C-alpha positions as CSV (number, residue, x, y, z in Angstrom):
1,M,49.2,54.1,127.4
2,T,52.3,53.5,125.4
3,A,55.4,51.9,126.8
4,K,57.3,55.2,126.3
5,T,54.7,57.1,128.4
6,A,54.6,54.4,131.0
7,A,58.3,54.6,131.5
8,R,58.2,58.3,132.4
9,P,59.1,58.8,136.0
10,E,56.3,61.3,136.6
11,I,53.7,58.7,135.5
12,R,55.1,56.2,137.9
13,D,54.5,58.8,140.7
14,L,50.8,58.8,140.0
15,W,48.3,56.4,141.5
16,P,46.1,54.3,139.2
17,G,43.1,56.4,138.2
18,Q,44.5,59.7,139.2
19,S,43.3,62.5,136.8
20,V,46.2,63.9,134.9
21,P,44.1,67.0,133.7
22,L,43.3,67.7,137.3
23,L,46.9,67.6,138.4
24,K,47.9,69.9,135.6
25,A,45.1,72.3,136.6
26,L,46.5,72.3,140.1
27,H,50.0,72.9,138.7
28,I,51.3,69.7,140.3
29,L,52.0,68.4,136.8
30,T,53.3,70.8,134.1
31,H,51.4,71.2,130.9
32,N,53.7,68.6,129.4
33,G,52.9,66.1,132.2
34,G,56.2,66.6,134.0
35,L,57.1,66.9,137.6
36,N,59.7,69.2,139.1
37,A,61.3,68.6,142.6
38,D,58.8,70.9,144.4
39,S,55.7,69.5,142.8
40,R,56.9,65.9,143.3
41,R,57.3,66.6,147.0
42,K,53.9,68.2,147.1
43,L,52.3,65.2,145.3
44,K,54.0,62.6,147.5
45,Q,52.8,64.5,150.6
46,V,49.2,64.8,149.6
47,Q,49.1,61.2,148.3
48,H,50.4,59.9,151.6
49,L,47.9,62.0,153.5
50,A,45.1,60.7,151.2
51,Q,46.2,57.1,152.0
52,L,46.1,57.9,155.8
53,I,42.6,59.4,155.5
54,K,41.2,56.6,153.3
55,P,40.0,54.4,156.2
56,A,37.9,57.3,157.5
57,I,36.4,57.9,154.1
58,D,35.7,54.2,153.6
59,A,33.9,54.1,157.0
60,A,31.9,57.2,156.2
61,L,30.8,55.8,152.9
62,A,29.8,52.6,154.5
63,E,27.8,54.3,157.3
64,K,26.0,57.1,155.3
65,P,24.6,57.5,151.8
66,E,26.0,61.0,151.4
67,P,28.9,61.6,153.8
68,V,30.5,65.1,154.0
69,L,34.2,65.9,154.2
70,A,35.1,69.5,155.2
71,D,38.6,70.6,154.2
72,L,39.4,73.6,156.3
73,G,41.9,76.4,155.5
74,A,41.9,74.7,152.1
75,G,44.2,77.1,150.3
76,K,44.3,75.9,146.7
77,S,42.3,72.8,147.7
78,Y,45.0,70.3,146.7
79,L,43.9,67.9,149.3
80,G,40.1,68.3,148.7
81,F,40.5,67.8,145.0
82,I,42.7,64.7,145.3
83,L,40.4,63.1,147.9
84,Y,37.5,63.7,145.6
85,D,39.3,62.4,142.6
86,L,40.6,59.3,144.3
87,Y,37.6,58.3,146.5
88,F,34.4,60.3,146.2
89,A,34.3,60.4,142.4
90,P,34.6,56.6,142.0
91,A,32.0,56.1,144.7
92,G,29.6,58.3,142.9
93,R,28.4,59.9,146.2
94,G,29.6,62.0,149.1
95,R,30.5,65.7,149.2
96,V,33.6,67.7,149.8
97,V,33.4,71.2,151.2
98,A,36.4,73.5,151.1
99,V,36.6,76.5,153.5
100,E,39.0,79.2,152.6
101,T,39.3,83.0,153.3
102,R,40.9,84.1,150.1
103,A,38.3,84.9,147.4
104,D,40.8,84.5,144.5
105,L,41.6,80.9,145.6
106,I,37.9,80.1,145.9
107,K,37.2,81.4,142.4
108,T,40.1,79.4,140.9
109,A,39.0,76.2,142.7
110,Q,35.4,76.6,141.6
111,K,36.6,76.7,137.9
112,I,38.8,73.7,138.4
113,A,35.9,71.8,140.0
114,A,33.6,72.7,137.1
115,D,36.1,71.8,134.5
116,S,36.7,68.5,136.2
117,G,33.0,67.6,136.6
118,F,33.3,67.5,140.3
119,N,29.7,68.7,141.0
120,R,29.7,67.5,144.6
121,M,32.5,69.9,145.6
122,D,31.5,73.1,147.3
123,F,33.6,76.1,148.2
124,V,32.9,78.4,151.2
125,E,34.6,81.7,151.5
126,G,35.2,82.7,155.1
127,R,37.0,81.9,158.4
128,I,36.9,78.4,159.8
129,A,35.5,79.8,163.1
130,D,32.5,81.3,161.2
131,A,31.8,78.5,158.8
132,D,28.5,76.5,159.4
133,I,27.9,74.0,156.7
134,G,25.6,71.5,158.5
135,P,26.5,67.9,159.5
136,V,30.1,66.9,158.7
137,D,31.5,63.4,159.0
138,I,35.2,64.1,158.4
139,V,37.3,67.2,159.0
140,T,40.7,67.7,157.4
141,A,43.1,70.6,157.8
142,L,46.5,70.4,155.9
143,H,49.1,72.9,157.2
144,A,46.4,75.1,158.8
145,C,48.7,77.7,160.3
146,D,49.1,78.5,164.0
147,T,45.6,78.8,165.7
148,A,43.8,77.7,162.5
149,T,44.4,74.1,163.6
150,D,42.6,74.8,166.9
151,E,39.7,76.4,165.0
152,A,39.6,73.2,162.9
153,I,39.3,71.2,166.1
154,L,36.5,73.4,167.4
155,F,34.8,73.2,164.0
156,A,34.9,69.4,164.2
157,L,33.3,69.4,167.7
158,R,30.7,72.0,166.6
159,H,29.7,69.8,163.6
160,E,30.1,66.5,165.5
161,A,32.5,65.1,163.0
162,K,33.4,61.5,163.7
163,H,36.9,61.7,162.1
164,V,39.5,64.5,162.3
165,A,42.7,64.6,160.3
166,L,45.2,67.4,161.1
167,V,48.6,68.4,159.9
168,P,49.5,71.4,162.1
169,C,51.8,74.2,160.9
170,C,53.7,77.1,162.4
171,Q,52.5,76.7,166.0
172,A,53.6,80.1,167.4
173,E,51.0,81.0,169.9
174,V,52.1,78.8,172.8
175,A,55.8,79.7,172.2
176,R,54.9,83.3,172.7
177,E,53.2,82.4,176.0
178,L,56.2,80.5,177.2
179,E,58.3,83.7,177.2
180,D,56.5,84.7,180.4
181,A,56.0,81.2,181.8
182,K,58.3,80.5,184.8
183,G,58.8,77.5,186.9
184,G,60.9,74.3,187.5
185,L,60.7,73.3,183.8
186,S,61.4,76.7,182.3
187,Q,65.0,75.6,181.3
188,L,63.3,73.5,178.6
189,W,62.4,76.7,176.7
190,R,65.0,79.3,177.9
191,H,66.5,79.7,174.4
192,P,64.4,81.1,171.6
193,I,65.0,78.2,169.2
194,Q,64.1,75.7,172.0
195,R,61.1,77.7,173.0
196,R,59.8,77.6,169.4
197,E,60.3,73.8,169.1
198,F,59.1,73.0,172.6
199,G,56.1,75.3,172.1
200,A,55.1,73.5,168.8
201,H,55.5,70.1,170.5
202,L,53.5,71.2,173.6
203,T,50.7,72.6,171.3
204,N,50.2,69.3,169.6
205,V,50.3,67.3,172.8
206,L,47.6,69.5,174.2
207,R,45.6,69.3,171.0
208,A,45.6,65.5,171.1
209,L,44.6,65.5,174.8
210,F,41.8,68.0,174.0
211,L,40.4,65.7,171.3
212,E,40.7,62.7,173.7
213,A,38.9,64.7,176.4
214,H,36.0,65.0,173.9
215,G,35.8,61.3,173.3
216,Y,38.1,60.8,170.4
217,K,40.7,58.0,170.1
218,V,43.8,59.8,168.9
219,R,46.8,58.6,166.9
220,V,49.8,60.9,166.4
221,T,52.3,59.8,163.7
222,E,54.7,61.0,161.0
223,L,53.0,62.4,157.9
224,T,55.8,61.8,155.5
225,G,59.6,61.8,155.3
226,L,61.4,64.9,156.5
227,E,62.9,65.3,153.1
228,H,59.3,66.2,151.9
229,S,58.2,68.5,154.8
230,L,59.5,69.7,158.1
231,K,55.9,70.2,159.3
232,N,55.6,66.5,159.6
233,E,53.2,65.6,162.5
234,F,49.9,64.0,161.6
235,I,47.0,63.9,164.2
236,F,44.2,61.5,163.4
237,A,41.2,61.2,165.7
238,E,38.1,59.0,165.6
239,R,35.3,59.7,168.0
240,H,34.1,56.8,170.2
241,Q,32.3,58.5,173.1
242,R,31.1,61.9,174.2
243,A,33.8,62.7,176.8
244,N,36.9,61.4,178.6
245,S,37.3,62.9,182.0
246,R,40.8,61.4,182.5
247,A,42.1,63.0,179.3
248,R,40.5,66.3,180.4
249,A,42.3,66.1,183.8
250,E,45.6,65.4,182.0
251,F,45.1,68.4,179.7
252,E,44.3,70.8,182.6
253,K,47.2,69.4,184.7
254,L,49.8,69.8,182.0
255,A,48.6,73.3,181.0
256,A,48.7,74.4,184.6
257,E,52.2,72.9,185.2
258,I,53.7,74.6,182.1
259,G,51.7,77.8,182.4
260,A,50.7,77.9,178.7
261,A,48.1,76.4,176.4
262,P,46.3,77.2,173.1
263,K,43.8,79.9,174.1
264,L,41.0,78.5,171.9
265,L,41.1,75.1,173.5
266,T,39.2,75.6,176.7
267,F,36.5,73.8,178.6
């Protein structure tokens, strides 16, 4: 790498070993190797998420010869490709499976994987709720919209995933339910803008409790700075036991008090 190349701001944004041809194929880098404001934001967001998920991948690689990561609601598979490029490709083992409903995105991703030599990446066309891909160690869902995040949680339970990493998006279901929910706390969501924000917050609180009720230790934190994304909550869960009756009781108590909860998350 020349000094002139090393000085380019977009090169400094990349991590050591990141594939420039891959990032160009994903349209994160331009054909000339540049970054615009939107692609820089996207790159920073996915890189930070990759860093947060790295401990789970390291643990899975240490525990199993061929761990499997399922990327749900994968879209253009930015996250799956970058995780494979950074972690699974250097390890020489492990598999990434992307699940996506849109056939055109699957076809494009398959070509990028073939061109990149990522022969342990698979792409499944279909809904998260219908996908059955065998044992899974890690489940990720980046900006899975509305109830798709709940489908990702149920997928993780169905496939007995030890690690779950979620970045929820557009949580509208509970906000709609709150329109008819009355009680002593209803002033918290009387106005539509507050109902939308409170509904999104309540949804993620209940998701975390639901995971805890199924034996996961849950950490909820910020994904990245608000200048990069307003959908900024990161839910990371690691399973330690089969069930937690106290968390289940808290989930059911809160849902009953408010009068709303994600419909898919039931016991």
